[in-house]
C-alpha positions as CSV (number, residue, x, y, z in Angstrom):
1,M,-0.6,19.5,159.7
2,T,1.4,20.1,162.7
3,E,5.3,21.2,162.5
4,Q,6.3,17.7,164.0
5,R,4.6,16.0,161.3
6,M,6.2,17.9,158.6
7,Q,9.6,17.3,160.2
8,N,9.0,13.6,160.2
9,K,7.7,13.5,156.7
10,K,11.1,15.2,155.6
11,A,13.1,12.8,157.8
12,I,11.2,9.8,155.7
13,K,12.0,11.5,152.4
14,K,15.8,11.9,153.6
15,K,15.8,8.2,154.3
16,G,14.7,7.4,150.6
17,G,11.1,6.9,150.9
18,N,9.8,3.6,149.7
19,W,12.3,2.9,146.7
20,L,15.5,2.8,149.1
21,P,14.4,-0.2,151.1
22,A,12.9,-2.0,148.4
23,L,16.2,-1.4,146.2
24,C,18.2,-2.7,149.3
25,G,15.8,-5.7,149.7
26,V,15.9,-6.7,146.0
27,L,19.8,-6.2,145.6
28,G,20.4,-8.3,149.0
29,T,18.1,-11.0,147.6
30,L,19.7,-11.0,144.1
31,I,23.1,-11.4,145.5
32,L,22.0,-14.3,147.9
33,L,20.3,-16.1,144.9
34,F,23.7,-15.6,143.1
35,V,25.7,-17.3,145.9
36,I,23.2,-20.0,146.2
37,A,23.3,-20.6,142.4
38,L,27.0,-21.0,142.6
39,C,27.0,-23.5,145.6
40,A,23.9,-25.5,144.5
41,P,25.7,-27.6,141.6
42,L,28.3,-28.6,144.6
43,T,25.9,-29.3,147.2
44,L,22.4,-30.1,146.3
45,P,23.4,-33.3,144.1
46,R,25.0,-34.7,147.0
47,L,21.7,-35.0,148.7
48,F,20.4,-37.3,146.2
49,G,23.5,-39.6,146.4
50,Y,25.9,-38.1,143.6
51,E,29.6,-37.7,144.0
52,I,31.1,-34.7,142.1
53,F,34.5,-34.8,140.6
54,H,36.7,-32.4,138.5
55,V,38.2,-33.7,135.3
56,V,41.7,-32.5,134.8
57,S,43.0,-34.9,132.0
58,G,42.1,-35.5,128.2
59,S,41.9,-39.1,128.5
60,M,38.2,-39.0,128.0
61,E,38.0,-36.3,125.3
62,P,36.2,-35.6,123.3
63,A,33.2,-37.3,125.4
64,I,34.3,-35.5,128.5
65,P,36.3,-32.4,128.1
66,I,39.1,-31.2,130.4
67,G,37.5,-28.8,133.1
68,S,34.3,-30.7,133.1
69,A,32.5,-31.8,136.3
70,V,31.2,-35.3,136.4
71,Y,28.4,-36.4,138.5
72,A,28.7,-40.2,139.6
73,K,26.3,-42.2,141.4
74,A,26.7,-45.4,143.3
75,V,25.8,-48.4,141.2
76,D,26.2,-52.3,141.7
77,P,29.3,-53.1,139.6
78,L,27.7,-56.4,138.2
79,T,25.2,-54.2,136.3
80,L,27.9,-52.1,134.7
81,A,27.9,-52.8,130.9
82,P,30.7,-52.1,128.4
83,G,30.4,-48.4,127.3
84,D,29.4,-47.2,130.8
85,I,31.7,-44.5,132.0
86,I,32.5,-44.8,135.7
87,V,34.7,-43.1,138.4
88,Y,36.9,-45.5,140.3
89,L,39.7,-44.8,142.8
90,D,43.4,-45.6,141.8
91,K,45.3,-45.2,144.9
92,D,42.9,-42.7,146.5
93,S,42.8,-40.9,143.3
94,P,39.7,-40.7,141.3
95,V,39.9,-41.8,137.6
96,T,36.9,-41.4,134.9
97,H,37.2,-44.1,132.2
98,R,34.9,-46.1,130.3
99,V,34.0,-50.0,130.9
100,A,35.5,-51.9,128.0
101,E,34.6,-55.3,129.9
102,N,33.0,-56.5,133.0
103,R,34.7,-59.7,134.3
104,K,31.8,-60.7,136.5
105,I,33.6,-64.0,137.8
106,A,36.7,-62.2,138.7
107,H,34.7,-59.3,140.1
108,E,37.0,-56.4,138.2
109,L,36.5,-54.4,135.2
110,V,38.7,-53.5,132.3
111,T,38.7,-49.9,131.6
112,K,40.0,-47.6,128.9
113,G,40.2,-43.7,128.2
114,D,38.5,-42.9,125.0
115,A,41.5,-40.7,124.0
116,N,44.0,-43.6,125.1
117,E,45.2,-46.0,122.5
118,S,44.9,-49.2,124.9
119,V,42.9,-50.4,127.6
120,D,44.3,-49.5,131.1
121,F,47.1,-51.6,132.4
122,A,45.5,-52.8,135.4
123,P,41.9,-54.2,135.8
124,V,39.7,-52.4,138.3
125,P,38.3,-54.1,141.4
126,Y,34.8,-53.9,142.0
127,E,35.6,-52.2,145.5
128,A,37.4,-49.5,143.9
129,V,34.4,-48.3,141.9
130,V,32.9,-45.2,143.1
131,G,29.9,-44.9,140.8
132,R,28.6,-44.6,137.2
133,V,28.7,-41.1,135.5
134,E,25.3,-39.9,135.3
135,R,25.8,-36.4,133.9
136,H,28.8,-34.3,133.0
137,F,29.1,-30.5,132.4
138,P,32.0,-28.8,130.6
139,M,33.9,-26.1,132.3
140,L,31.8,-26.5,135.8
141,G,34.7,-28.2,137.1
142,R,37.1,-25.3,136.7
143,A,34.6,-23.4,138.6
144,M,34.3,-26.0,141.2
145,A,38.2,-25.9,141.6
146,L,38.2,-22.1,141.8
147,L,35.1,-22.2,144.5
148,A,37.2,-25.0,146.5
149,S,40.3,-22.6,146.9
150,P,40.9,-20.5,149.8
151,V,40.5,-17.3,147.7
152,G,37.1,-18.6,146.1
153,K,35.7,-19.4,149.7
154,A,36.7,-15.9,150.7
155,Y,34.7,-14.4,147.8
156,L,31.8,-16.4,148.3
157,L,31.6,-15.3,151.9
158,C,32.0,-11.8,150.9
159,F,29.2,-11.9,148.5
160,A,26.8,-13.8,151.0
161,L,27.6,-11.2,153.7
162,C,27.0,-8.4,151.2
163,G,23.6,-9.9,150.3
164,A,22.6,-10.3,154.0
165,M,23.6,-6.7,154.9
166,F,21.6,-5.1,152.0
167,N,18.5,-7.1,153.2
168,I,19.1,-6.0,157.1
169,L,19.5,-2.6,155.8
170,G,16.3,-2.5,153.8
171,V,14.4,-3.8,157.0
172,R,16.0,-1.3,159.2
173,I,15.1,1.6,156.8
174,R,11.6,0.3,157.0
175,E,11.4,0.1,160.7
176,R,13.0,3.7,161.0
177,R,10.0,5.2,158.6
178,R,7.5,3.6,160.9
179,E,9.0,4.9,163.9
180,L,9.0,8.5,162.4
181,R,5.4,8.1,161.4
182,R,4.1,7.0,164.8
183,A,6.1,9.8,166.3
184,A,3.8,12.3,164.9
185,P,0.5,11.3,166.3
186,E,2.0,10.6,169.7
187,A,3.3,14.1,169.9
188,E,-0.3,15.5,169.3
189,T,-2.0,13.3,171.8
190,P,-2.8,14.2,175.5
191,S,-0.5,13.0,178.1
192,A,-3.0,10.9,179.7
193,A,-2.4,7.3,178.7
194,P,-5.2,5.9,176.3
195,P,-6.6,2.4,176.5
196,G,-4.5,-0.3,175.4
197,S,-1.3,1.7,176.1
198,K,0.2,-1.2,177.8
199,K,-0.2,-3.4,174.9
200,R,1.1,-1.1,172.5
201,G,4.2,-0.5,174.9
202,G,4.9,-4.2,175.0
203,K,4.7,-4.5,171.2
204,R,7.1,-1.5,170.8
205,R,9.4,-3.2,173.2
206,G,9.3,-6.3,171.1
207,E,9.9,-4.3,168.1
208,K,13.0,-2.5,169.9
209,R,14.5,-5.8,170.5
210,K,14.2,-7.1,167.1
211,R,15.8,-3.7,166.0
212,I,18.7,-4.2,168.4
213,V,19.1,-7.9,167.0
214,R,19.1,-6.7,163.4
215,T,21.5,-3.8,164.1
216,T,23.7,-6.2,165.7
217,L,23.7,-8.7,162.9
218,L,24.2,-5.9,160.4
219,T,27.3,-4.5,162.4
220,L,28.8,-8.1,162.8
221,S,27.9,-8.9,159.1
222,L,30.0,-5.6,158.3
223,L,32.9,-6.4,160.4
224,V,33.1,-9.8,158.9
225,F,32.7,-8.5,155.3
226,T,35.3,-5.9,156.1
227,A,37.7,-8.3,157.3
228,C,37.2,-10.9,154.4
229,A,37.4,-7.9,151.8
230,A,40.7,-6.7,153.3
231,G,41.8,-10.5,153.3
232,V,41.2,-10.8,149.6
233,I,42.7,-7.3,148.9
234,L,45.8,-8.2,150.8
235,I,46.0,-11.7,149.0
236,K,45.7,-9.9,145.4
237,R,48.2,-7.4,146.7
238,Q,50.6,-10.1,147.7
239,Y,50.1,-11.8,144.2
240,R,51.1,-8.6,142.6
241,E,54.2,-8.1,144.7
242,S,55.2,-11.8,144.2
243,E,54.8,-11.5,140.6
244,R,57.0,-8.4,140.6
245,L,59.5,-9.8,142.8
246,Y,60.1,-13.1,140.8
247,R,60.2,-11.0,137.6
248,T,62.9,-8.7,138.8
249,A,64.7,-11.9,140.0
250,A,64.5,-13.4,136.6
251,E,65.8,-10.2,135.1
252,T,68.6,-9.6,137.7
253,F,69.9,-13.3,138.2
254,T,69.3,-14.9,134.8
255,A,70.1,-14.2,131.1
256,P,70.4,-16.1,127.9
257,A,72.9,-18.7,127.7
258,E,75.1,-16.6,125.3
259,T,74.6,-13.4,127.3
260,P,77.4,-12.8,129.9
261,F,77.2,-11.2,133.3
262,P,76.6,-8.5,134.2
263,A,73.9,-7.7,131.9
264,A,73.4,-4.3,130.2
265,P,70.4,-2.1,130.5
266,A,69.0,-3.9,127.5
267,R,68.9,-7.0,129.4
268,E,65.2,-7.2,129.6
269,Q,64.8,-7.4,125.8
270,E,67.6,-10.0,125.6
271,S,66.0,-12.2,128.3
272,A,62.5,-11.9,126.6
273,A,64.1,-13.4,123.5
274,A,65.8,-16.4,125.2
275,P,65.7,-19.3,122.9
276,E,63.5,-22.2,123.8
277,T,66.0,-25.0,122.7
278,A,69.1,-25.6,124.3
279,P,72.1,-24.1,122.6
280,E,75.3,-26.0,122.1
281,E,78.7,-24.9,123.7
282,A,82.0,-25.2,121.9
283,G,82.9,-28.7,121.4
284,G,79.1,-29.9,120.8
285,K,78.0,-30.1,124.4
286,E,74.6,-29.0,125.2
287,R,73.7,-26.3,127.6
288,A,70.6,-24.8,129.2
289,P,68.8,-22.0,127.3
290,I,69.4,-19.8,130.1
291,R,72.3,-18.9,132.7
292,V,72.0,-18.2,136.5
293,D,74.3,-16.0,138.5
294,F,74.2,-18.4,141.5
295,E,76.9,-16.4,143.4
296,A,74.8,-13.2,143.3
297,L,71.5,-15.1,144.0
298,R,73.1,-16.9,147.1
299,A,74.1,-13.6,148.4
300,V,70.6,-12.7,148.7
301,N,69.8,-15.9,150.4
302,P,72.1,-19.1,151.1
303,D,69.0,-21.3,150.9
304,V,68.8,-21.2,147.1
305,I,70.0,-24.5,145.5
306,G,69.0,-24.2,142.0
307,W,66.7,-22.6,139.3
308,L,63.6,-24.1,137.6
309,Y,63.0,-23.1,134.0
310,C,60.3,-24.1,131.5
311,P,60.1,-22.2,128.1
312,D,56.7,-20.9,127.3
313,S,55.2,-21.4,130.6
314,A,55.2,-19.3,134.2
315,I,58.0,-21.8,135.6
316,N,60.9,-19.6,135.9
317,Y,61.8,-19.6,139.4
318,P,64.6,-20.1,142.2
319,V,64.5,-23.1,144.3
320,L,65.1,-23.2,147.8
321,L,65.9,-25.6,150.4
322,G,64.7,-24.7,154.1
323,E,65.0,-26.4,157.4
324,S,61.4,-27.5,157.2
325,N,58.7,-27.6,154.5
326,D,57.1,-24.6,156.3
327,S,60.2,-22.5,155.8
328,Y,59.1,-21.0,152.4
329,L,55.4,-22.0,152.5
330,R,54.5,-18.3,153.0
331,R,58.1,-16.7,152.2
332,S,59.5,-15.5,148.9
333,Y,62.9,-16.6,148.0
334,D,64.3,-13.3,149.6
335,G,62.8,-14.2,152.9
336,S,59.9,-11.7,152.8
337,E,56.6,-12.8,153.9
338,N,54.1,-13.4,151.1
339,A,51.2,-15.8,150.4
340,A,52.6,-17.1,147.2
341,G,55.6,-18.4,148.9
342,A,58.5,-19.9,146.8
343,I,59.4,-23.2,145.0
344,F,61.1,-25.4,147.4
345,A,62.7,-28.8,148.0
346,E,61.4,-31.2,150.3
347,A,63.2,-30.8,153.5
348,A,64.4,-34.3,153.9
349,H,66.6,-34.0,150.8
350,S,70.3,-33.6,151.0
351,R,71.5,-29.8,150.5
352,N,73.5,-30.8,147.4
353,L,70.5,-32.7,145.8
354,S,72.4,-35.9,145.9
355,D,69.1,-38.2,146.4
356,R,67.8,-40.5,143.8
357,N,64.6,-38.3,143.3
358,L,64.1,-34.7,143.9
359,I,60.8,-33.4,145.0
360,L,59.7,-29.6,144.6
361,Y,56.6,-28.1,146.1
362,G,54.9,-24.9,144.8
363,H,51.7,-23.2,145.6
364,N,48.7,-23.4,142.8
365,M,48.2,-19.7,142.7
366,R,44.8,-18.5,141.1
367,D,46.9,-15.9,139.1
368,G,48.7,-18.8,137.3
369,S,52.2,-18.2,138.9
370,M,54.3,-20.6,140.7
371,F,53.1,-24.3,140.1
372,A,49.5,-23.4,138.9
373,E,50.4,-24.9,135.4
374,L,51.3,-28.3,136.6
375,E,47.6,-29.7,135.8
376,N,48.1,-28.5,132.3
377,W,50.6,-31.2,131.6
378,Q,47.6,-33.8,132.2
379,D,46.4,-32.2,128.9
380,Q,48.0,-34.1,125.9
381,R,48.4,-30.9,123.8
382,W,50.0,-29.1,126.5
383,F,52.2,-32.1,127.4
384,D,53.4,-32.4,123.8
385,A,54.1,-28.6,123.5
386,H,56.3,-28.6,126.7
387,P,58.1,-31.8,126.9
388,L,61.3,-30.4,128.5
389,M,62.3,-28.2,131.5
390,W,65.6,-27.2,132.8
391,L,67.1,-27.3,136.6
392,L,70.2,-25.3,136.9
393,T,72.4,-25.7,139.9
394,P,75.8,-24.5,141.2
395,E,77.2,-27.9,140.9
396,G,75.7,-28.6,137.3
397,D,72.8,-28.1,135.0
398,Y,70.2,-30.6,133.9
399,R,67.5,-31.2,131.1
400,V,64.4,-32.6,132.7
401,V,62.7,-34.8,130.3
402,L,59.0,-35.1,131.4
403,Y,57.3,-38.4,131.4
404,S,54.2,-38.5,133.6
405,A,51.7,-36.1,135.0
406,H,48.8,-37.1,137.2
407,T,46.8,-36.4,140.3
408,V,47.4,-38.1,143.8
409,S,46.6,-38.0,147.4
410,A,48.9,-35.9,149.6
411,Y,49.5,-38.9,151.6
412,D,50.6,-41.3,148.5
413,E,53.7,-43.1,148.9
414,I,54.9,-41.2,145.8
415,Y,56.5,-38.6,148.2
416,T,58.9,-41.0,149.4
417,V,62.5,-39.9,149.3
418,F,65.0,-42.5,148.0
419,R,68.9,-42.2,149.1
420,D,71.6,-44.1,147.1
421,G,71.2,-48.0,147.3
422,E,67.5,-48.0,148.9
423,P,65.5,-50.7,147.4
424,G,62.1,-49.9,145.7
425,F,63.4,-47.0,143.4
426,D,63.0,-48.6,140.1
427,R,59.5,-49.7,141.2
428,W,58.9,-46.1,142.1
429,V,59.9,-44.9,138.7
430,K,57.7,-47.2,136.9
431,N,54.7,-46.8,139.0
432,A,55.1,-42.9,138.2
433,A,55.2,-43.5,134.5
434,S,52.1,-45.9,134.7
435,L,50.0,-43.3,136.4
436,S,50.4,-40.4,133.8
437,A,47.2,-39.0,132.4
438,S,49.2,-38.0,129.2
439,R,51.1,-40.1,127.0
440,A,54.9,-39.5,126.8
441,D,57.1,-40.6,123.9
442,F,59.8,-41.3,126.5
443,K,60.6,-44.4,128.9
444,P,62.4,-43.4,132.1
445,D,65.5,-45.0,133.1
446,P,64.9,-46.5,136.7
447,A,68.8,-46.0,137.2
448,A,68.8,-42.4,136.4
449,R,67.8,-39.6,139.1
450,Q,64.3,-38.2,138.7
451,L,62.3,-35.0,139.5
452,M,58.9,-34.8,141.0
453,L,57.1,-31.3,141.0
454,S,53.9,-31.0,143.1
455,T,51.0,-28.7,144.0
456,C,47.7,-28.5,145.5
457,S,44.8,-29.7,143.2
458,Y,41.0,-29.3,144.1
459,V,39.9,-32.4,142.3
460,F,39.1,-34.2,145.6
461,A,40.0,-33.5,149.2
462,E,43.9,-33.3,149.8
463,A,44.7,-34.0,146.2
464,R,47.9,-33.1,144.6
465,A,48.8,-32.4,140.9
466,V,52.5,-34.0,140.3
467,L,54.8,-34.0,137.3
468,H,57.6,-36.2,136.7
469,G,60.6,-35.8,134.7
470,E,64.2,-37.6,134.3
471,L,67.3,-35.5,135.2
472,Q,70.0,-35.7,132.7
473,P,73.1,-33.8,133.6
474,L,74.4,-31.2,130.8
475,G,77.9,-29.6,130.0
476,G,79.7,-32.1,132.2
477,G,77.6,-31.9,135.2
478,T,77.7,-34.6,137.6
479,D,74.6,-37.0,138.1
480,A,74.9,-37.3,141.9
481,P,77.4,-34.8,143.4
482,D,79.5,-36.1,146.2
483,G,79.0,-34.9,150.0
484,N,76.1,-34.7,151.8
């Protein structure tokens, strides 16, 4: 055996022999199959006429638990019978309820949630029916929501690219081994071209082109994978930075109601032990369970207009009002760039919050921060455990009595801002209360000011989870401050 052949065999061994390309191919295939398995429940059923929805409320429990994915198929509404579970649209929002009665002459259905005490207030016209629920899978809806989020899509793309790179790398290693094997005999052959050399040369040129294509694909995949991975790492880093920033803000600018400012070093322990019910001031007037140092907070950012707090939840944030709804979409309360953004008021509001309804926005963060918990209020048990919030402002503090949680389209009229004296506000309040997925033992007063919290939802395209509460002034605060 010549020295050249020995060198080639050693090179082949260094490249991993047979096991390395095989391992790359198997690993790449398994990763791609994993990605396909994740995407299949969201894509393949649509080819067979199914529509897929994520259940976020407990109105159909125990038959369909919260977090389930339901698969609905179009059906002639005339064929629906009592007991069938359907999906229908209520102002562009999908609702999953059971048919209680089919009024064929009127072309409408009477529906009811299994967990609800009575039938739905309004009948469902035939044209609003999406389909009959054929299948449902518990917990799959939560996975759907994660995969539909920007971070979930980035993870999927990273996995898919990783699988593709392993497969291409395995093929590339095999090609290199074949090249090394061929190099040994050619080194020993005479310089004269043997018969058929042109054919072999054309074949090798074709293999060379394929090799260039695979190398190019591998390089591009690596670049895209690196970009996606860097993006995910950056987002996670910003999540941690946002969590640290707002935790520090709560420790610095808030304290339990009975704790004076400035706080001592033991402030963190005192804040952690903040009471969940509102204490009473001297004279019997109720006050919020926490205090906010707005003077110090506004020294950091004059756009701060309040502080929103809900005991036993992640909601404990300053509220800002920017020049537009994009001002704090990707900026924290101190103005620093961050994907988590801030809790901010609708830019159309008056700066002193004198409008009849106040709309606040926040991101639905995958780490559970900001307004990620809003959908939880569509679960009756969570709603019952968290009936109150507190909105503190420089002008006065408010108890927020919650009464409605539901999912709507981002373009729903529920996002209308009402000024004093504008008509239609009482209808807006009654409509918000009627849409609730949870039952509240409180009837809102259409004459009182209202609060609505909103965040992204992934139940359907451009969906929003919203939560409504009535603003009740505390400690002598005014219901509607004067001025603009």
